[in-house]
C-alpha positions in Angstrom: 84.8 68.2 117.2 85.3 67.5 120.9 83.3 69.7 123.2 86.5 71.1 124.8 87.4 72.8 121.5 83.9 73.6 120.2 84.7 77.3 120.3 87.6 77.0 117.8 87.0 77.2 114.0 87.3 73.7 112.6 90.2 74.7 110.4 92.1 76.0 113.4 91.4 72.8 115.4 92.5 70.7 112.4 95.9 72.4 112.3 96.4 72.2 116.0 95.4 68.5 116.1 97.8 67.9 113.2 100.9 69.5 114.7 102.1 66.3 116.4 103.3 64.8 113.1 104.6 68.1 111.7 107.0 69.2 114.4 109.0 66.1 114.8 112.8 66.0 114.1 113.6 65.1 110.6 115.2 61.8 111.8 112.2 60.7 113.8 111.4 57.0 113.1 107.9 57.9 112.0 109.1 60.9 110.0 108.3 64.6 110.0 105.4 65.6 107.8 104.0 68.7 106.0 101.6 71.0 107.8 97.9 70.5 107.3 96.6 72.2 104.1 94.4 74.5 106.2 97.5 76.3 107.4 98.1 77.6 103.9 94.6 78.5 102.6 92.1 79.1 105.4 91.0 82.6 106.3 90.0 81.4 109.8 93.5 79.9 110.3 95.2 83.0 108.9 93.3 85.1 111.5 94.4 82.7 114.2 98.0 82.8 112.9 98.0 86.6 112.9 97.7 86.6 116.6 99.7 83.4 117.3 102.7 84.4 115.2 102.8 88.0 114.2 101.5 89.6 117.4 104.1 87.7 119.6 107.2 87.5 117.4 110.1 89.8 116.6 109.4 91.4 113.2 112.2 92.9 111.2 111.2 96.2 109.6 114.5 97.6 108.2 117.8 99.0 109.2 118.9 101.9 111.4 120.7 103.4 108.4 117.4 104.0 106.8 116.5 106.5 109.6 119.9 107.7 110.5 119.1 111.2 111.6 116.8 112.5 114.4 113.4 113.1 112.9 113.8 110.4 110.1 110.9 108.0 109.9 109.6 105.2 107.7 106.1 103.9 107.6 105.2 100.2 107.3 102.0 98.3 107.4 102.1 94.8 109.0 99.0 92.6 109.0 96.8 95.6 108.5 98.5 97.7 111.2 99.8 101.0 110.0 103.1 101.7 111.9 105.7 104.4 112.0 109.4 103.7 112.9 111.2 106.9 113.9 114.6 108.1 115.0 113.6 110.2 118.0 115.2 113.5 119.1 116.1 111.5 122.2 118.5 109.4 119.9 116.3 106.3 120.4 114.5 104.2 117.7 110.7 104.2 118.4 108.0 102.1 116.8 104.4 103.1 117.3 101.0 103.1 115.8 100.6 105.5 112.9 96.9 106.2 113.7 95.9 109.6 115.2 94.3 109.0 118.6 91.4 111.3 117.7 89.6 109.3 115.0 92.3 107.1 113.5 93.5 108.9 110.4 97.0 107.9 109.5 99.6 110.5 110.5 102.0 110.1 107.6 101.2 110.0 103.9 104.7 109.1 102.6 106.7 106.0 103.2 109.7 107.8 104.5 110.9 111.3 105.4 112.0 113.6 108.1 109.7 115.5 110.4 110.0 117.7 113.5 106.4 116.8 114.5 103.8 114.2 113.4 100.7 116.1 112.3 97.4 114.5 111.5 96.2 115.9 108.2 92.5 115.5 109.2 92.2 117.8 112.3 95.8 118.8 112.9 96.3 117.0 116.1 100.1 117.2 116.6 102.5 114.7 118.2 106.2 114.8 119.0 108.3 112.5 116.9 108.4 110.2 119.9 104.6 109.9 119.9 103.4 112.3 122.7 100.4 114.6 121.9 101.4 118.3 122.0 98.5 120.0 120.3 94.8 119.5 119.5 93.1 122.6 118.0 89.8 123.8 119.5 89.8 120.9 122.1 90.5 123.0 125.2 86.8 123.8 125.8 85.9 120.1 125.7 88.7 118.6 127.9 91.8 119.9 129.7 94.8 119.6 127.4 96.8 117.9 130.1 94.1 115.1 130.4 94.0 114.8 126.6 97.8 114.4 126.5 97.7 111.7 129.1 95.2 109.6 127.2 96.3 110.3 123.6 100.0 109.2 123.3 100.6 106.9 120.3 100.7 103.2 121.4 104.3 102.0 121.5 105.8 98.7 120.4 108.9 97.0 121.7 112.1 97.7 119.8 115.4 95.9 119.6 118.4 96.6 117.4 120.4 93.7 116.2 123.5 94.4 114.1 121.7 97.6 112.9 118.5 95.7 112.0 115.4 97.1 113.6 113.0 94.5 115.1 109.7 95.3 116.7 107.3 93.3 118.8 103.6 93.9 119.6 104.0 91.8 122.7 105.4 93.9 125.5 106.1 90.8 127.5 108.1 89.0 124.8 111.4 87.6 125.6 114.5 89.6 124.4 115.5 89.0 120.8 119.3 88.8 121.0 119.6 85.5 123.0 117.5 83.8 120.4 119.8 84.9 117.5 123.0 83.3 118.7 123.0 80.8 115.8 123.7 83.7 113.4 126.6 85.1 115.3 129.3 83.1 113.4 127.8 84.1 110.1 128.0 87.8 111.0 131.7 87.8 111.6 133.6 89.8 109.1 130.6 91.8 107.9 131.3 95.2 109.4 127.8 96.5 108.8 128.4 99.8 110.6 130.9 100.8 108.0 129.0 99.3 105.0 126.3 101.0 102.9 122.7 99.8 103.2 120.7 99.8 100.0 117.1 99.3 101.3 114.9 96.7 99.6 112.4 97.7 96.9 109.0 96.0 97.2 107.1 94.2 94.4 104.2 96.2 92.9 101.7 93.3 92.8 101.1 90.8 95.6 102.4 87.2 95.1 99.5 84.7 95.1 100.6 82.2 97.6 100.9 81.7 101.4 103.8 83.5 103.1 105.1 80.2 104.6 105.5 78.7 101.2 107.9 81.4 100.2 110.1 80.7 103.2 109.8 77.0 102.7 111.0 77.1 99.1 113.7 79.6 100.0 115.2 77.7 102.9 115.2 74.1 101.6 118.0 72.8 99.2 116.2 69.6 98.1 114.6 71.3 95.1 117.6 73.3 93.8 119.1 70.7 91.5 115.7 69.9 89.9 114.1 73.3 89.7 117.3 75.3 89.1 119.5 73.1 87.0 122.7 74.7 85.7 122.2 78.1 87.4 122.4 76.5 90.9 125.1 73.8 90.1 127.8 76.1 91.5 126.2 75.7 94.9 125.2 72.0 94.9 122.6 70.9 97.4 124.6 67.7 98.2 127.1 69.9 100.1 124.5 71.6 102.4 125.2 71.7 106.1 122.4 72.5 108.5 122.8 74.3 111.9 120.9 72.1 114.4 117.7 73.1 116.1 118.5 74.6 119.6 115.2 74.3 121.3 112.1 76.4 121.9 114.0 79.7 122.2 115.7 79.3 118.8 114.6 82.1 116.5 116.9 81.3 113.5 116.9 78.7 110.8 120.0 78.6 108.8 122.1 76.4 106.4 125.1 77.0 104.2 126.2 75.5 100.9 129.8 75.4 99.7 130.7 76.9 96.4 132.7 75.0 93.8 135.2 77.8 93.9 135.9 80.8 96.2 134.5 84.3 95.9 131.3 83.3 94.1 128.0 85.0 94.1 124.8 85.6 92.1 125.6 86.5 88.5 123.6 86.7 85.2 124.5 83.0 84.9 123.1 82.1 88.4 125.5 81.2 91.2 129.0 81.4 89.8 132.5 82.8 90.3 133.6 85.5 90.1 130.7 87.3 91.7 129.4 90.5 90.3 131.0 92.5 93.1 134.5 92.3 94.7 134.8 90.0 97.7 134.7 91.4 101.2 138.3 91.2 102.4 137.5 90.9 106.1 135.7 87.5 105.6 137.4 84.3 106.4 138.5 81.8 103.7 135.6 79.5 104.7 133.1 82.4 104.3 134.5 83.2 100.9 133.9 79.6 99.7 130.2 79.3 100.6 126.7 80.9 100.7 124.6 80.9 103.8 120.8 81.0 103.7 119.1 82.1 106.9 115.7 83.1 108.0 114.4 84.9 111.1 110.7 84.2 110.8 108.2 85.5 110.3 109.4 88.5 108.3 113.1 88.2 107.4 115.4 86.2 105.3 119.2 86.8 105.2 121.8 85.6 102.8 125.6 85.6 103.4 127.8 85.7 100.3 131.4 86.7 99.8 130.5 90.0 98.2 127.6 91.2 100.4 125.1 90.6 103.1 121.7 90.4 101.5 118.3 90.6 103.4 114.7 90.4 102.4 111.3 91.3 104.0 108.2 89.1 103.8 104.8 90.7 104.7 101.7 88.5 104.5 98.5 90.2 103.2 96.0 87.3 103.3 96.0 83.5 103.5 97.1 83.3 99.8 98.9 86.6 99.2 102.0 88.4 100.4 104.4 91.2 99.4 108.2 90.9 99.5 111.2 93.2 99.1 114.9 92.6 98.8 116.6 89.3 99.2 116.5 87.3 96.0 113.2 88.8 95.1 113.7 92.5 94.2 116.6 94.9 94.0 118.0 96.2 97.3 118.2 94.7 100.7 122.0 94.8 100.3 124.7 95.7 102.8 127.9 96.4 100.8 131.3 98.0 101.4 131.4 101.7 100.4 134.1 100.9 97.9 131.7 98.5 96.1 128.9 101.0 95.8 131.4 103.6 94.5 132.5 101.4 91.6 131.9 103.3 88.3 130.1 100.4 86.7 128.1 99.6 89.8 124.7 99.9 88.0 125.9 97.5 85.3 127.0 95.0 87.9 123.6 95.3 89.6 121.9 94.6 86.3 123.9 91.4 85.9 123.1 90.2 89.3 119.4 90.9 89.0 119.3 88.9 85.7 120.3 85.9 87.7 117.7 86.7 90.4 115.1 87.0 87.7 115.8 83.5 86.4 115.7 82.0 89.8 112.5 83.8 90.6 110.7 82.7 87.5 111.6 79.0 88.2 110.4 79.4 91.9 107.2 81.1 90.9 105.9 78.2 88.9 106.6 75.9 91.8 105.0 78.1 94.4 101.9 78.6 92.2 101.5 74.8 91.9 102.0 74.3 95.6 99.3 76.8 96.5 96.8 75.2 94.1 97.5 71.9 95.7 96.4 73.1 99.1 92.8 73.4 97.8 92.6 69.8 96.8 90.8 67.2 98.8 93.9 65.0 98.1 96.4 67.5 99.4 99.2 65.4 100.9 100.9 65.6 104.2 104.1 64.1 102.8 107.2 62.9 104.7 110.0 65.5 104.7 113.3 64.4 103.1 116.7 64.7 104.9 117.5 67.7 102.7 114.4 69.4 104.2 115.8 69.6 107.7 115.2 73.3 107.6 111.4 72.7 107.0 111.3 70.5 110.0 112.8 73.3 112.1 110.4 75.8 110.6 107.5 73.5 111.5 108.8 73.3 115.1 109.1 77.1 115.3 105.5 77.5 114.1 104.1 74.7 116.3 105.5 76.4 119.4 103.5 79.6 118.6 100.4 77.8 117.4 100.2 75.8 120.6 100.8 78.9 122.8 97.9 80.7 121.1 95.8 77.6 121.4 96.5 77.5 125.1 95.4 81.2 125.4 92.2 80.2 123.7 91.6 77.1 125.9 92.5 74.5 123.3 92.6 70.9 124.7 95.1 68.8 122.8 94.6 65.1 122.0 96.0 62.4 124.3 97.6 59.2 123.1 94.2 57.4 123.1 92.7 60.0 120.8 90.7 61.8 123.4 91.3 65.2 124.9 93.6 66.2 127.7 92.5 69.0 130.0 92.8 72.4 128.4 96.3 73.8 128.7 
């Protein structure tokens, strides 16, 4: 370890030193390579990544339709931080810490509900739904209530709404979200989400035993589909994949689409097939009705565009080797559908058919992800060259590398120079 980086954990320094060959374009003469294994299994690196990625990125936590009325709230926990997302009586969406400013008891016990006030169950400190302290029993003799209110408001996070999706950011100086999402604009055309029904995602009961990045990597690359998902993915062949190009450091979206063999397809009990389980959305273009789009807004959201719905999922890491997920292709929900679709008399039967296809895909992907996670603990874990059909992995590596390097700079990391020594700290 060079003296300039002696304060960094060796696993963190290993990943930072190894970024140069991971964030190259897929067509680089020397090739783009897999991230170092420490990025997938090290607790020290996970702690670094928590600050590098999750404390400075826009994190999707749900949809406005889930908290449609003033006083509606939903509670989420991200990287160990209990948060509450509320529809304020001021008609704004607020995201804030869910910890009482007295001694830190969580303010809400249920995952969702409606409240006029947020009341701590421990000592009954009371807050407005927007997070201002309004009551603290028996505290007036210890400190003036005005002073207590000034110092006890719930910490607020940045909030942006994009097509009805709620994004939050711990970094108050973060760049705005919307300009970084332009790559998805063409995909959103024809999906009138304001008039659709949102069926929120359900979350798995038990954590998945692999690193959060592996889930995204397996989801977004089409190289594996004809080998891991024979027959049930043939209707959306990987050979037809088209990738949206990387747009630079401010790009916050990774997306590709795959043509269907016939129009108006979707996920069925047979896998990807036509007709879909649900009627096609009439406002979509002919091109949209003849393909499926797979997108991700890292680090917490995936989004799928099909002729019969817009499907989204949430990805929440728990540790270096565990995560929880909801929606997408993983569990029921995370669906935006026309009202007429949800009103179909056999809607539940159609959902069951679709979820059977999802189950088959999930079982096949699970075996792959388990094997990939085990490999990261081997001394022979490879840093293999990415294939042309893994263009999306190259883009994901670049997205990550930007944030890893920024955090390294904040910590005084000195990158290597071409001779193998160290440049001055960034």
